[in-house]
C-alpha positions as a Markdown table, in Angstrom:
| # | Residue | x | y | z |
|---|---|---|---|---|
| 1 | Met | -33.7 | 1.6 | -14.3 |
| 2 | Ile | -33.4 | 3.7 | -17.4 |
| 3 | Asn | -33.4 | 1.6 | -20.6 |
| 4 | Ser | -29.7 | 0.9 | -20.9 |
| 5 | Ile | -29.6 | 1.1 | -24.7 |
| 6 | Arg | -29.9 | 4.9 | -24.4 |
| 7 | Asn | -27.0 | 5.2 | -21.9 |
| 8 | Lys | -23.6 | 5.4 | -23.6 |
| 9 | Ile | -21.3 | 6.6 | -20.9 |
| 10 | Leu | -17.9 | 8.3 | -21.6 |
| 11 | Leu | -15.5 | 7.9 | -18.7 |
| 12 | Ile | -13.0 | 10.8 | -18.5 |
| 13 | Gly | -10.1 | 10.0 | -16.2 |
| 14 | Cys | -9.2 | 6.5 | -15.3 |
| 15 | Gly | -6.6 | 6.8 | -12.6 |
| 16 | Tyr | -6.7 | 6.9 | -8.7 |
| 17 | Trp | -10.4 | 7.1 | -8.6 |
| 18 | Gly | -11.6 | 6.7 | -12.2 |
| 19 | Lys | -10.5 | 3.1 | -12.2 |
| 20 | Asn | -13.3 | 2.4 | -9.8 |
| 21 | Trp | -15.8 | 4.1 | -12.0 |
| 22 | Tyr | -14.4 | 1.8 | -14.9 |
| 23 | Lys | -15.1 | -1.3 | -12.9 |
| 24 | Thr | -18.6 | -0.2 | -11.8 |
| 25 | Ile | -19.8 | 0.9 | -15.3 |
| 26 | Lys | -18.4 | -2.4 | -16.8 |
| 27 | Ser | -20.3 | -4.5 | -14.2 |
| 28 | Ser | -23.6 | -2.5 | -14.7 |
| 29 | Pro | -26.3 | -2.9 | -17.4 |
| 30 | His | -25.1 | 0.4 | -19.1 |
| 31 | Gln | -22.7 | 0.7 | -22.0 |
| 32 | Leu | -19.2 | 2.1 | -21.5 |
| 33 | Ala | -18.7 | 4.0 | -24.8 |
| 34 | Gly | -15.0 | 4.8 | -24.2 |
| 35 | Val | -12.3 | 6.2 | -21.9 |
| 36 | Val | -10.4 | 9.5 | -22.0 |
| 37 | Asp | -7.0 | 9.2 | -20.4 |
| 38 | Pro | -3.5 | 9.2 | -21.9 |
| 39 | Lys | -2.3 | 6.7 | -19.3 |
| 40 | Pro | -5.2 | 4.6 | -17.8 |
| 41 | Ser | -4.4 | 2.8 | -14.6 |
| 42 | Cys | -6.1 | -0.4 | -15.7 |
| 43 | Val | -6.5 | -2.5 | -18.9 |
| 44 | Ile | -9.3 | -1.0 | -21.0 |
| 45 | Asp | -11.3 | -3.0 | -23.5 |
| 46 | Glu | -13.1 | 0.0 | -25.0 |
| 47 | Pro | -11.8 | 2.8 | -27.3 |
| 48 | Val | -9.3 | 4.9 | -25.4 |
| 49 | Phe | -8.6 | 8.7 | -26.2 |
| 50 | Arg | -5.7 | 10.8 | -25.1 |
| 51 | Asp | -7.9 | 14.1 | -25.0 |
| 52 | Cys | -11.7 | 14.9 | -25.1 |
| 53 | Ser | -10.9 | 16.7 | -28.4 |
| 54 | Asp | -10.0 | 13.2 | -29.9 |
| 55 | Val | -13.2 | 11.6 | -29.0 |
| 56 | Asp | -15.2 | 10.4 | -32.2 |
| 57 | Ile | -17.8 | 8.2 | -30.8 |
| 58 | Asp | -21.4 | 8.8 | -29.7 |
| 59 | Phe | -22.1 | 9.0 | -26.0 |
| 60 | Thr | -25.1 | 10.2 | -23.9 |
| 61 | His | -23.6 | 10.8 | -20.6 |
| 62 | Ala | -20.1 | 11.6 | -19.0 |
| 63 | Ile | -18.3 | 10.9 | -15.8 |
| 64 | Val | -15.4 | 13.3 | -15.2 |
| 65 | Ala | -12.9 | 11.7 | -12.7 |
| 66 | Thr | -9.9 | 14.0 | -13.3 |
| 67 | Glu | -8.1 | 16.8 | -11.2 |
| 68 | Pro | -10.3 | 19.6 | -10.0 |
| 69 | Ser | -8.4 | 22.2 | -12.0 |
| 70 | Thr | -9.7 | 20.5 | -15.2 |
| 71 | His | -13.4 | 20.2 | -14.4 |
| 72 | Val | -14.8 | 23.3 | -15.9 |
| 73 | Lys | -12.7 | 23.1 | -19.1 |
| 74 | Ile | -13.7 | 19.5 | -19.6 |
| 75 | Val | -17.4 | 20.1 | -19.0 |
| 76 | Asn | -17.5 | 23.2 | -21.4 |
| 77 | Ser | -15.8 | 20.9 | -24.1 |
| 78 | Leu | -18.5 | 18.3 | -24.0 |
| 79 | Pro | -21.6 | 18.2 | -26.4 |
| 80 | Leu | -23.9 | 17.4 | -23.5 |
| 81 | Pro | -26.2 | 19.4 | -21.2 |
| 82 | Gln | -24.7 | 19.7 | -17.7 |
| 83 | Glu | -27.5 | 17.5 | -16.3 |
| 84 | Asn | -25.9 | 14.6 | -18.3 |
| 85 | Ile | -22.4 | 15.0 | -16.8 |
| 86 | Leu | -21.2 | 13.7 | -13.4 |
| 87 | Val | -18.3 | 15.7 | -11.9 |
| 88 | Glu | -16.3 | 14.1 | -9.1 |
| 89 | Lys | -16.0 | 16.1 | -5.9 |
| 90 | Pro | -15.0 | 18.8 | -5.2 |
| 91 | Cys | -16.6 | 19.8 | -8.6 |
| 92 | Gly | -14.1 | 22.5 | -9.5 |
| 93 | Leu | -11.1 | 24.0 | -7.8 |
| 94 | Asp | -12.9 | 26.8 | -5.9 |
| 95 | Ala | -16.3 | 28.4 | -5.3 |
| 96 | Asn | -16.2 | 30.3 | -8.6 |
| 97 | Glu | -15.7 | 27.2 | -10.6 |
| 98 | Gly | -18.1 | 25.2 | -8.6 |
| 99 | Phe | -20.9 | 27.7 | -9.4 |
| 100 | Lys | -20.2 | 27.2 | -13.1 |
| 101 | Leu | -20.9 | 23.5 | -12.6 |
| 102 | Asn | -24.1 | 23.8 | -10.5 |
| 103 | Asn | -26.2 | 22.0 | -13.1 |
| 104 | Cys | -23.8 | 19.0 | -13.2 |
| 105 | Phe | -24.4 | 15.8 | -11.1 |
| 106 | Pro | -22.1 | 16.1 | -8.1 |
| 107 | Gly | -19.9 | 13.1 | -7.4 |
| 108 | Tyr | -20.6 | 13.0 | -3.7 |
| 109 | Ile | -20.5 | 9.4 | -3.1 |
| 110 | Phe | -21.9 | 8.9 | 0.4 |
| 111 | Leu | -24.9 | 11.1 | -0.6 |
| 112 | His | -26.1 | 7.8 | -2.3 |
| 113 | Ser | -25.3 | 5.4 | 0.4 |
| 114 | Ala | -27.9 | 3.0 | 2.0 |
| 115 | Ala | -26.8 | 4.2 | 5.4 |
| 116 | Leu | -27.6 | 7.9 | 4.7 |
| 117 | Arg | -30.9 | 7.0 | 3.3 |
| 118 | Tyr | -31.7 | 5.1 | 6.4 |
| 119 | Ile | -30.6 | 8.0 | 8.7 |
| 120 | Gln | -32.7 | 10.4 | 6.7 |
| 121 | Glu | -35.8 | 8.3 | 6.8 |
| 122 | Asn | -35.4 | 7.4 | 10.5 |
| 123 | Ile | -33.9 | 10.4 | 12.2 |
| 124 | Ser | -37.1 | 10.7 | 14.2 |
| 125 | Lys | -36.1 | 7.6 | 16.1 |
| 126 | Ile | -33.6 | 9.4 | 18.0 |
| 127 | Gly | -35.9 | 12.5 | 18.8 |
| 128 | Ser | -34.0 | 15.8 | 18.9 |
| 129 | Pro | -30.4 | 15.1 | 17.9 |
| 130 | Gln | -28.0 | 16.5 | 20.6 |
| 131 | Tyr | -24.8 | 16.8 | 18.5 |
| 132 | Trp | -22.8 | 15.5 | 15.5 |
| 133 | Arg | -19.2 | 14.3 | 15.6 |
| 134 | Ser | -17.4 | 13.0 | 12.7 |
| 135 | Val | -13.9 | 11.8 | 12.0 |
| 136 | Arg | -12.4 | 11.2 | 8.5 |
| 137 | Ala | -8.8 | 10.7 | 8.7 |
| 138 | Ser | -5.9 | 8.5 | 7.7 |
| 139 | Met | -2.1 | 8.4 | 7.0 |
| 140 | Gly | -2.2 | 9.0 | 3.3 |
| 141 | Pro | -2.2 | 7.2 | 1.0 |
| 142 | Arg | -1.5 | 10.7 | -0.6 |
| 143 | Ile | -1.3 | 14.3 | 0.3 |
| 144 | Arg | -2.3 | 16.9 | -2.4 |
| 145 | Thr | -1.2 | 20.2 | -3.7 |
| 146 | Asp | -4.3 | 21.2 | -5.7 |
| 147 | Val | -6.8 | 21.1 | -2.9 |
| 148 | Ser | -6.6 | 21.0 | 1.0 |
| 149 | Ile | -8.0 | 18.4 | 3.4 |
| 150 | Leu | -11.2 | 20.4 | 3.4 |
| 151 | Glu | -12.1 | 19.8 | -0.3 |
| 152 | Asp | -10.5 | 16.2 | -0.3 |
| 153 | Tyr | -11.8 | 14.5 | 2.9 |
| 154 | Leu | -14.0 | 16.9 | 5.0 |
| 155 | Ile | -16.3 | 17.7 | 2.2 |
| 156 | His | -17.9 | 14.4 | 2.5 |
| 157 | Asp | -19.1 | 15.2 | 6.0 |
| 158 | Leu | -20.1 | 18.7 | 5.0 |
| 159 | Tyr | -22.6 | 17.4 | 2.4 |
| 160 | Leu | -23.8 | 14.6 | 4.8 |
| 161 | Tyr | -24.5 | 17.1 | 7.4 |
| 162 | Gln | -26.2 | 19.5 | 5.0 |
| 163 | Ser | -28.4 | 16.7 | 3.5 |
| 164 | Ile | -29.8 | 15.8 | 7.0 |
| 165 | Phe | -29.8 | 19.1 | 8.8 |
| 166 | Gly | -29.5 | 22.0 | 6.4 |
| 167 | Gln | -27.0 | 24.6 | 6.0 |
| 168 | Pro | -24.8 | 24.9 | 9.1 |
| 169 | Glu | -23.8 | 28.0 | 11.1 |
| 170 | Ile | -19.9 | 27.8 | 11.4 |
| 171 | Ser | -18.4 | 28.9 | 14.6 |
| 172 | Glu | -14.8 | 28.1 | 13.9 |
| 173 | Ser | -12.5 | 26.3 | 11.5 |
| 174 | Ile | -8.9 | 25.4 | 12.5 |
| 175 | Phe | -6.5 | 24.4 | 9.8 |
| 176 | Glu | -3.2 | 22.7 | 10.3 |
| 177 | Arg | -0.4 | 23.1 | 7.8 |
| 178 | Glu | 1.9 | 20.2 | 8.5 |
| 179 | Phe | 3.8 | 20.0 | 5.1 |
| 180 | Glu | 5.8 | 22.6 | 3.2 |
| 181 | Pro | 4.1 | 24.4 | 0.4 |
| 182 | Pro | 2.8 | 23.8 | -2.1 |
| 183 | Val | 1.0 | 21.0 | 0.0 |
| 184 | Lys | -2.2 | 22.6 | 1.2 |
| 185 | Pro | -3.4 | 22.3 | 4.9 |
| 186 | Ser | -3.5 | 18.8 | 5.7 |
| 187 | Ser | -5.7 | 18.8 | 9.0 |
| 188 | Ile | -8.8 | 20.6 | 10.0 |
| 189 | Asn | -11.1 | 20.9 | 12.9 |
| 190 | Leu | -14.5 | 22.5 | 12.2 |
| 191 | Phe | -17.3 | 23.4 | 14.6 |
| 192 | Phe | -21.0 | 24.2 | 13.9 |
| 193 | Lys | -23.4 | 26.1 | 16.2 |
| 194 | Ser | -26.5 | 25.1 | 14.6 |
| 195 | Pro | -28.8 | 23.6 | 13.4 |
| 196 | Val | -27.3 | 20.8 | 15.3 |
| 197 | Pro | -23.9 | 21.5 | 17.2 |
| 198 | Ala | -21.1 | 19.6 | 15.5 |
| 199 | Ser | -17.4 | 18.8 | 15.6 |
| 200 | Leu | -15.7 | 17.6 | 12.5 |
| 201 | Tyr | -12.2 | 16.5 | 12.0 |
| 202 | Ser | -10.3 | 15.3 | 8.9 |
| 203 | Ser | -6.6 | 14.7 | 8.4 |
| 204 | Trp | -4.1 | 13.2 | 5.9 |
| 205 | Asn | -1.6 | 12.8 | 8.8 |
| 206 | Tyr | -3.4 | 10.6 | 11.2 |
| 207 | Pro | -1.8 | 7.3 | 12.7 |
| 208 | Ile | -4.8 | 5.1 | 11.8 |
| 209 | Lys | -7.5 | 5.0 | 9.2 |
| 210 | Glu | -10.8 | 6.2 | 10.8 |
| 211 | Arg | -14.1 | 6.9 | 9.3 |
| 212 | Lys | -16.8 | 7.4 | 11.9 |
| 213 | Leu | -19.8 | 9.5 | 12.3 |
| 214 | Ile | -21.9 | 9.8 | 15.5 |
| 215 | Ile | -25.3 | 11.6 | 15.7 |
| 216 | Lys | -26.1 | 11.7 | 19.4 |
| 217 | Gly | -29.3 | 10.0 | 20.1 |
| 218 | Ser | -27.8 | 7.8 | 18.7 |
| 219 | Phe | -26.7 | 6.7 | 15.2 |
| 220 | Val | -23.1 | 5.5 | 14.8 |
| 221 | Trp | -21.9 | 5.1 | 11.2 |
| 222 | Glu | -18.5 | 3.5 | 11.0 |
| 223 | Asn | -17.0 | 2.6 | 7.5 |
| 224 | Asp | -19.9 | 0.9 | 5.9 |
| 225 | Asp | -21.7 | -0.2 | 8.8 |
| 226 | Leu | -24.6 | 1.6 | 10.6 |
| 227 | Tyr | -25.7 | 1.1 | 14.3 |
| 228 | Phe | -28.4 | 2.4 | 16.5 |
| 229 | Ser | -27.9 | 2.9 | 20.2 |
| 230 | Ser | -30.7 | 3.2 | 22.8 |
| 231 | Ser | -28.4 | 3.6 | 25.7 |
| 232 | Lys | -29.5 | 6.6 | 28.0 |
| 233 | Tyr | -29.5 | 7.9 | 31.5 |
| 234 | Ile | -32.8 | 8.2 | 33.3 |
| 235 | Thr | -33.4 | 10.2 | 36.4 |
| 236 | Ile | -33.8 | 8.4 | 39.8 |
| 237 | Asp | -34.5 | 9.5 | 43.5 |
| 238 | Ser | -31.6 | 7.5 | 44.9 |
| 239 | Val | -28.2 | 6.1 | 44.2 |
| 240 | Asp | -27.7 | 3.3 | 41.8 |
| 241 | Asp | -25.4 | 0.2 | 42.2 |
| 242 | Leu | -22.5 | 2.1 | 40.5 |
| 243 | Gly | -22.8 | 5.2 | 42.9 |
| 244 | Asn | -24.5 | 7.4 | 40.5 |
| 245 | Gln | -26.6 | 9.8 | 42.4 |
| 246 | Gly | -29.8 | 11.0 | 40.6 |
| 247 | Tyr | -29.1 | 9.2 | 37.4 |
| 248 | Glu | -29.1 | 5.6 | 36.2 |
| 249 | Leu | -27.6 | 4.2 | 33.1 |
| 250 | Lys | -29.9 | 2.1 | 30.9 |
| 251 | Asp | -27.3 | 0.5 | 28.8 |
| 252 | Ser | -27.9 | -1.6 | 25.7 |
| 253 | Pro | -25.7 | -2.9 | 23.0 |
| 254 | Leu | -25.3 | -1.3 | 19.7 |
| 255 | Thr | -27.8 | -2.7 | 17.2 |
| 256 | Gln | -26.5 | -3.1 | 13.6 |
| 257 | Ile | -28.9 | -1.9 | 11.0 |
| 258 | Asn | -29.3 | -4.4 | 8.0 |
| 259 | Leu | -28.6 | -2.3 | 4.9 |
| 260 | Pro | -28.7 | -3.6 | 1.2 |
| 261 | Ile | -25.5 | -5.1 | 0.0 |
| 262 | Val | -24.7 | -2.8 | -2.8 |
| 263 | Ser | -21.7 | -0.5 | -3.4 |
| 264 | Asn | -22.1 | 3.2 | -2.9 |
| 265 | Leu | -20.8 | 3.7 | -6.5 |
| 266 | Glu | -23.4 | 1.5 | -8.0 |
| 267 | Leu | -26.0 | 3.5 | -6.1 |
| 268 | Glu | -24.4 | 6.7 | -7.3 |
| 269 | Leu | -24.4 | 5.6 | -10.9 |
| 270 | Asp | -28.1 | 4.6 | -10.7 |
| 271 | Ala | -29.0 | 8.0 | -9.0 |
| 272 | Phe | -26.9 | 9.8 | -11.8 |
| 273 | Leu | -28.8 | 8.2 | -14.7 |
| 274 | Asn | -32.2 | 8.3 | -13.0 |
| 275 | Arg | -31.9 | 11.7 | -11.3 |
| 276 | Pro | -34.3 | 11.0 | -8.4 |
| 277 | Glu | -35.4 | 14.1 | -6.7 |
| 278 | Lys | -34.2 | 13.0 | -3.2 |
| 279 | Phe | -30.6 | 12.6 | -4.5 |
| 280 | Thr | -30.2 | 16.2 | -6.0 |
| 281 | Leu | -27.9 | 18.6 | -4.2 |
| 282 | Asp | -27.1 | 22.2 | -5.1 |
| 283 | Ile | -23.2 | 22.4 | -5.6 |
| 284 | Ser | -23.2 | 26.1 | -4.7 |
| 285 | Lys | -24.6 | 25.3 | -1.3 |
| 286 | Ile | -21.6 | 23.0 | -0.6 |
| 287 | Trp | -19.2 | 25.8 | -1.9 |
| 288 | Ser | -20.9 | 28.3 | 0.3 |
| 289 | Ile | -20.0 | 26.2 | 3.2 |
| 290 | Ile | -16.4 | 25.8 | 2.1 |
| 291 | Asp | -16.0 | 29.6 | 1.6 |
| 292 | Asn | -17.5 | 30.1 | 5.1 |
| 293 | Cys | -14.9 | 27.7 | 6.5 |
| 294 | Tyr | -12.0 | 29.8 | 4.9 |
| 295 | Glu | -13.6 | 33.1 | 6.2 |
| 296 | Lys | -13.5 | 31.7 | 9.8 |
| 297 | Asn | -10.2 | 30.1 | 9.4 |
| 298 | Thr | -7.4 | 30.0 | 11.8 |
| 299 | Thr | -4.2 | 28.3 | 10.5 |
| 300 | Arg | -1.8 | 26.7 | 12.6 |
| 301 | Glu | 1.7 | 26.1 | 11.1 |
| 302 | Thr | 3.3 | 23.1 | 12.5 |
| 303 | Val | 5.8 | 22.6 | 9.6 |
| 304 | Pro | 9.4 | 22.1 | 11.1 |
């Protein structure tokens, strides 16, 4: 851990997501120098400023947890190198803005999870991965007008896939527009051809909350739990007891992987301040994928 005396963090934005950063920094060995937010969503014990231009305290790092449309303006106003600024996803409002933030630390929370680290270090256990299937969907709690479901939910699975397998070749992206403008598309089905075939689905308008990733071979990552499955079919020269001809199922229960009990935000804060090589990610690569999704987009209008 870096000497905490040198780490004075300015939190910019203390609303829907920023309040989680507030609690995480407060419980860390680092110093929360102050908060910039005209209406913080929780009680603040440190200096509070309405705007970045009002800040009159010293700080060495900044975390930007505001609306995407404000990211570039805020970063450009801070007296810090971009390397000392964490910008929450999607890191700008579009690819043009994302490229301008490419030296910032991207706030891609699951990139720092213990589950992803385990998969990266043990992917060889499943041999050659056969496919990827992910679902990240819920009924709210909000729908957005600044970004679509792609930049809000699906982006998590984009950078998880990219961090394990590299840049994908997109075969199709199907958006669903289920609310009147200015609400952006609220559901998306995305398909990759390679390096590993994949199906990704996200929605703001889904009857249950579901967060699951399956890498056939097989890892199952559901919410914060990670499992390994060794179930498989083997070839046989007869018919098994279930009537399967030529194949027999060697079934086994899912085995839960014991992961460190630490929050993803704590891991992300540590990665931000330490900047380990394995946790770096080029923002422009993610925006390139997002751009490609829109290029191959088919939008289905289901608004009544």
